[in-house]
C-alpha positions as a Markdown table, in Angstrom:
| # | Residue | x | y | z |
|---|---|---|---|---|
| 1 | Met | 91.9 | 142.5 | 96.9 |
| 2 | Leu | 94.0 | 141.1 | 99.7 |
| 3 | Leu | 96.6 | 143.8 | 99.4 |
| 4 | Pro | 94.4 | 146.7 | 100.6 |
| 5 | Arg | 93.2 | 144.7 | 103.6 |
| 6 | Phe | 96.8 | 143.9 | 104.5 |
| 7 | Val | 97.7 | 147.6 | 104.2 |
| 8 | Ala | 94.7 | 148.5 | 106.4 |
| 9 | Leu | 95.8 | 146.0 | 109.0 |
| 10 | Ala | 99.4 | 147.3 | 108.9 |
| 11 | Ala | 98.1 | 150.9 | 109.3 |
| 12 | Ala | 96.0 | 149.8 | 112.3 |
| 13 | Leu | 98.9 | 148.1 | 114.0 |
| 14 | Ala | 101.2 | 151.0 | 113.3 |
| 15 | Thr | 98.7 | 153.5 | 114.8 |
| 16 | Ala | 98.2 | 151.3 | 117.8 |
| 17 | Ser | 101.9 | 150.9 | 118.5 |
| 18 | Thr | 102.5 | 154.7 | 118.5 |
| 19 | Phe | 100.5 | 155.3 | 121.7 |
| 20 | Pro | 102.4 | 154.5 | 124.9 |
| 21 | Ile | 100.9 | 151.7 | 127.1 |
| 22 | Pro | 100.3 | 152.9 | 130.6 |
| 23 | Ala | 102.4 | 151.4 | 133.4 |
| 24 | Gln | 99.5 | 151.0 | 135.8 |
| 25 | Ala | 98.0 | 147.6 | 135.8 |
| 26 | Gly | 94.3 | 148.5 | 135.9 |
| 27 | Asp | 94.2 | 151.5 | 133.5 |
| 28 | His | 93.9 | 150.4 | 129.9 |
| 29 | Gly | 92.2 | 153.6 | 128.6 |
| 30 | Asp | 95.0 | 154.6 | 126.3 |
| 31 | Ala | 95.4 | 151.1 | 124.9 |
| 32 | Val | 91.7 | 150.9 | 124.1 |
| 33 | Phe | 91.8 | 154.3 | 122.5 |
| 34 | Ala | 94.8 | 153.3 | 120.4 |
| 35 | Gly | 93.0 | 150.1 | 119.3 |
| 36 | Val | 89.8 | 152.0 | 118.3 |
| 37 | Ala | 91.8 | 154.7 | 116.5 |
| 38 | Gly | 93.9 | 152.1 | 114.7 |
| 39 | Phe | 90.8 | 150.2 | 113.7 |
| 40 | Ala | 89.0 | 153.3 | 112.5 |
| 41 | Ile | 91.9 | 154.6 | 110.5 |
| 42 | Gly | 92.6 | 151.1 | 109.0 |
| 43 | Thr | 88.9 | 150.7 | 108.1 |
| 44 | Leu | 88.8 | 154.1 | 106.4 |
| 45 | Phe | 92.0 | 153.5 | 104.5 |
| 46 | Gly | 90.9 | 149.9 | 103.5 |
| 47 | Asn | 87.5 | 151.0 | 102.3 |
| 48 | Ala | 89.1 | 153.9 | 100.3 |
| 49 | Thr | 91.5 | 151.6 | 98.5 |
| 50 | Ala | 89.4 | 148.5 | 98.1 |
| 51 | Arg | 86.2 | 150.0 | 96.6 |
| 52 | Pro | 85.6 | 149.2 | 92.9 |
| 53 | Arg | 85.9 | 152.2 | 90.7 |
| 54 | Tyr | 83.3 | 152.9 | 88.0 |
| 55 | Tyr | 84.4 | 155.3 | 85.3 |
| 56 | Gly | 81.2 | 155.1 | 83.2 |
| 57 | Gly | 79.9 | 152.0 | 81.7 |
| 58 | Pro | 77.9 | 150.9 | 78.8 |
| 59 | Val | 75.1 | 153.2 | 77.8 |
| 60 | Tyr | 71.8 | 151.4 | 77.0 |
| 61 | Tyr | 69.3 | 153.0 | 74.7 |
| 62 | Ala | 65.7 | 152.0 | 74.5 |
| 63 | Ala | 64.9 | 150.2 | 71.3 |
| 64 | Pro | 62.6 | 152.2 | 69.0 |
| 65 | Pro | 59.0 | 151.0 | 69.0 |
| 66 | Pro | 58.1 | 148.5 | 66.3 |
| 67 | Val | 56.5 | 150.0 | 63.2 |
| 68 | Ile | 53.2 | 148.3 | 62.5 |
| 69 | Tyr | 51.8 | 148.7 | 59.1 |
| 70 | Gln | 48.0 | 148.4 | 59.0 |
| 71 | Pro | 45.9 | 148.7 | 55.9 |
| 72 | Val | 43.8 | 151.8 | 55.6 |
| 73 | Pro | 40.2 | 151.1 | 56.5 |
| 74 | Val | 37.8 | 151.1 | 53.6 |
| 75 | Tyr | 34.4 | 152.6 | 54.2 |
| 76 | Tyr | 31.6 | 151.7 | 51.9 |
| 77 | Ala | 29.4 | 154.5 | 50.7 |
| 78 | Pro | 27.1 | 153.9 | 47.7 |
| 79 | Ala | 27.3 | 156.0 | 44.6 |
| 80 | Pro | 25.5 | 159.3 | 44.9 |
| 81 | Trp | 21.9 | 159.7 | 43.7 |
| 82 | Thr | 21.2 | 156.0 | 43.5 |
| 83 | Pro | 18.4 | 154.3 | 45.5 |
| 84 | Glu | 21.1 | 152.7 | 47.8 |
| 85 | Trp | 22.5 | 156.2 | 48.4 |
| 86 | Tyr | 19.1 | 157.6 | 49.4 |
| 87 | Ala | 18.6 | 154.7 | 51.8 |
| 88 | Tyr | 22.1 | 155.0 | 53.3 |
| 89 | Cys | 21.7 | 158.8 | 53.9 |
| 90 | Ala | 18.2 | 158.4 | 55.4 |
| 91 | Arg | 19.6 | 155.8 | 57.8 |
| 92 | Lys | 22.7 | 157.8 | 58.7 |
| 93 | Tyr | 21.1 | 161.3 | 59.2 |
| 94 | Asp | 17.7 | 161.9 | 60.7 |
| 95 | Ser | 17.5 | 165.4 | 59.1 |
| 96 | Phe | 18.2 | 164.0 | 55.6 |
| 97 | His | 16.2 | 165.9 | 52.9 |
| 98 | Ala | 15.8 | 163.5 | 49.9 |
| 99 | Pro | 14.8 | 166.0 | 47.2 |
| 100 | Ser | 18.0 | 168.1 | 47.8 |
| 101 | Gly | 20.3 | 165.3 | 49.0 |
| 102 | Thr | 21.3 | 167.3 | 52.0 |
| 103 | Phe | 21.1 | 167.0 | 55.8 |
| 104 | Leu | 21.1 | 169.6 | 58.5 |
| 105 | Gly | 24.4 | 169.7 | 60.3 |
| 106 | Tyr | 25.2 | 170.7 | 63.9 |
| 107 | Asp | 26.4 | 174.1 | 62.6 |
| 108 | Gly | 23.0 | 174.9 | 61.3 |
| 109 | Phe | 23.9 | 174.6 | 57.6 |
| 110 | Arg | 22.8 | 172.0 | 55.1 |
| 111 | His | 25.5 | 169.6 | 53.9 |
| 112 | Thr | 25.5 | 167.1 | 51.0 |
| 113 | Cys | 25.4 | 163.5 | 52.1 |
| 114 | Ile | 28.6 | 161.9 | 51.1 |
């Protein structure tokens, strides 16, 4: 990384030396301009050659989410037409009709309690 900085310094000095220095003692405008121009050109050249280059890099992919196996929930419902079944359906549905074993659904039809 020292070489690009050396080249930038050499370019700045070469640019500064190409401008004539005025003969008057109090006028240093051209010398200041030459110094600023040399510094600017050297800085631009140094930055252009000293920057790291990135030509793509590793591509990171997200890991797939873990697969979680859970047992299927088991729901207990008593066997139909037993005393436990009648009690279960009467607790679950307010509109349960015991002689037919049905309840009145939200759709207006009667359904068998399962």
